N, C-alpha and C positions, 0 to 999 in steps of 0.2 A: 221652388226645387228648380227654376231653370236660373236661376240668376245665383242658387251655390254652382251649382255644373260652371255658368261661366268662371267664375270666380277660382276655381277649384281649375280651369287649364288656362286662367291666365297664369297663377302659382307653379302651374311644369312648367308652363312656355316661357318666365322668368329664369328660373334655376337652370332651365336647359344656356339660357342665353348666357349666364352666367359661367354655366360651366364651360363654355367653350368660347365667349369673346374676353373671357379671364386670361387669357396670354398673350402674351406679346406677340409679333413677326416674330423676331429675335427667338422667342422663347421656344414658341412652338417649331424653330429649325432646328433651335439647340437638341430636342429632345427628340427630332427625327435623325439628324447626324450621329453617326457609327465611327468608331474609331478608323474602323480600315475605309469610312472615305477618307480622314482626315487625313492617312497617312497616303493616300493616293490623293492628294490633294498636295499636300506636301515636296510629293517624287514629282510631278507636273512642275510646280513652281520652279526645283532645282535643276529641272531639264529644259526648263525655258532659254531661249535662246536672249544670250544680254544684249542690251542695243547700243547699236553700231560706235553712240558716242561716249562709254564708258569704255569700251577698248581701245578708242582714240584716244581717251585724254590722258592716261597712264605711257601710252608707248610715245606722245610729244612734250612729256614731260622727261622721259629717259634719255628719249635724241637730245633735247636740251642742253642736258648733264652732259654727253658725251661732244654736242659740238663747243660747250662752253671754249675748251680749251683750245683748239685747233684758230675757233674767229677770236678768239682776245688775241691770238699770238698772230692770225690774217692783219686785223687791225692796227696794232702795234707797229705791223710791216711796212703798212699803207700809211697810217696815219702819223707815226713815228721819225723821228727827226734821226739823222746817223751820227752817232759818235766814236772817236776811236779810245779806247782802253787803253793800258797799259798791261801786261802779268808780269808778274814778278818772278817765274822763275816757267820750265817745261820742263818736264822729265819724261825722254823717247820710249822707256821702256812702261809707262802707261799706254801706248797705242796696242803694242804688242801682247802685253800680259790684260791688260782689262780692256780693249778694244778705246777706250776712251782718255783723251787732255783732261788732268785735272786742273785749271788755270787757278794761281793764284794773287788774284789780282793787290798792286799796291792799296789801291782805296778800298780793301777788305779789313786792312788791319790795323788795330784803333791805334796802333804808334803812327801812325799818319794821319790818320784823323783826328788828333789830340791837339793837333800842330796847326790845325786852322781856324779859320775865327766862327765863330758859334758854338766851337764845342763843350765849352764852361759852360752855357745855356744850356745845351741837351743836355747834359750830365747831371745839371740841376733838376731839370722838370723829370728824369729817368732814371734817380739814381737807385745804385740795385748795393749789394752789399759790397762792401769794401771801395769804395769809390769806384766800382764800377757803372756799366750800365747796368738795367736790369734787361733781362732776360726775354727774346721777343720785343725788344725795344724799336720802333720804326724810326728810321731817317732817312732823309734827303742831303744826297753831294749835290752843287751847284757842279758844273764844270765848263770849262770854259775853251770853246778852240782855236787852238795854234795853227798857221799859217805855214804852211807841208812846201819846202821850192824843191820842182823838180818834178818829176815821177816814179816816186822811188815808193820807197813804205810811211802814207804817213804820222804823223807823229800823235802823241798819243795826247789829247786835252788833258787844259790845267786843271789841279785843284781850286774850287774859286773859299768854298764856305762848307758848311754843315748846321744843319736844321733841324729841327726834332718836324714841324710843317713843312706843307709846300710852298716854294717859292712863287709869287705867281709874279706877271710883269715884264721877265726875263727878257735881256735882248738875245737878237736874234743869234749871237756866239755861243750862247750858253744855255745847260741841259741840268735839268734838276733831275738826277737818280734814284729810284728808294731802293731800300734795303731794310733787312731787319738782323737785327743782332741778336746772336745765337752761341753760347758756349767759346767765345772770346775771341769769333769772327763774326764782319758784316755778310751776309750774304745778299746779292742781287738776281740772281736767277738764269747767273751765265756763267757760273762756273766748272761745268761741264761740258763734251761733248765730245755727242758718241761716235763716233767716224766709220761713214761707210765700208766696207769690207774691200772695195775696189782702189781707195784712196789709201788705208790704214800700212799700207809697206813702203807707199813713196812719200806719205807724210814721216811716219819715222826713220828709211832713209835719211830724209833732208835734215831733219834734228840730228839726227849722229853725223852726219859733212858739217852742220853750222857746231855742233859742239866739238868738234876736232879744231875748226878755225878759231875759235873761240880759246884752242890749249883747255879742254875738257869740260869748263866752266859752264855752268847751263846758262843756258840763252834766254834774253827776254823775247816775247813773240806781241804786236798789234792786235787786236781783235775791234771785231769793223760791230758795232751793235744797233740798231734803230731803239731807240726811248721816245715813248708815247708819250701825252700833255698830262698824263698822271705819271710820270714817273718808271711806270712797266717796260721792260727790253728785254729783247729776243737779240738772239746770235744773225747774223749775215752772212760774217766770211773772217778767215784769220791769215795772216800774213807767216809764215817759217820761213827767216831770213827774206828772201825777196819774192818766196812762189806764195801766187793766194790762192789759200782753197775758201769753195766757197761752200756752204752747209743746205 
C-alpha cells in the first residue's frame, strides 16, 4: 500500500516537473512579454542617444569632400611649377556683363595641337567619329620655358608635343599640362577667371585702353598658372597690357 502511494507521488511529481521544465527560458519570456512591452522597448531604443563615433564619422566624410577642392588647389600652388600661357583673345565686355574673363588659349584649339608631334598617336589611341578625338579624352601638352628679356610681361611657354600619357623625366624647363577634350576644345581648368568687385572696373578699363591702342583688335594676354607634378593647373595672375592682376 505504501509502495503504491510512493509510486503515485513520483508520477505526479514527474508530470509537474515536465509541465514546468519543458519550456525554454526564451519561450517562457515570450509568453510573459506583451505587445505593449514591445512598443515601450522600441521607443526607448529609438530615443537612446547615438554613440559619438557614429556622429563623428559622417561629419568627417562631409568635411573631407568639402575640403578636397581647396586642398588640391593649395597643393598645386605649393608644389606646382610656374608656367606662362598665352590666351588667344580677351573680350572687355565679359568683365562688365559676366563678371568674369573667359580666356581662349591657343593650346585649347585642336587646330594648334594637331601640328604638334604626338598628335597622330594620340588620335589613333582615342579615335572618335569622323577622325576626331573621342569625347572625354585625357591628354597632356608638354610646354617649354622661353627666356624673357627685361622686366616686362613674360613670354608664353613654347609648345613641344602632345600625348595621351603623362610624360616623365622631363627637363627642368619643361612641364606637362593635363587637359580634357570636350565639344571640339581642350579644357585645362584655367579658362574662366571670376573678377573681384574691386578689380572689375579697373580690368575692364585696362582692356579697353589696350584695344584702343591696337586699333580695336582683341589683345591677347599672358596668364601665370601653377602646374603640379600630375599636370593639374591653378591660376595665379594675369597681365593686361603691362599691368599684373593677382587672383
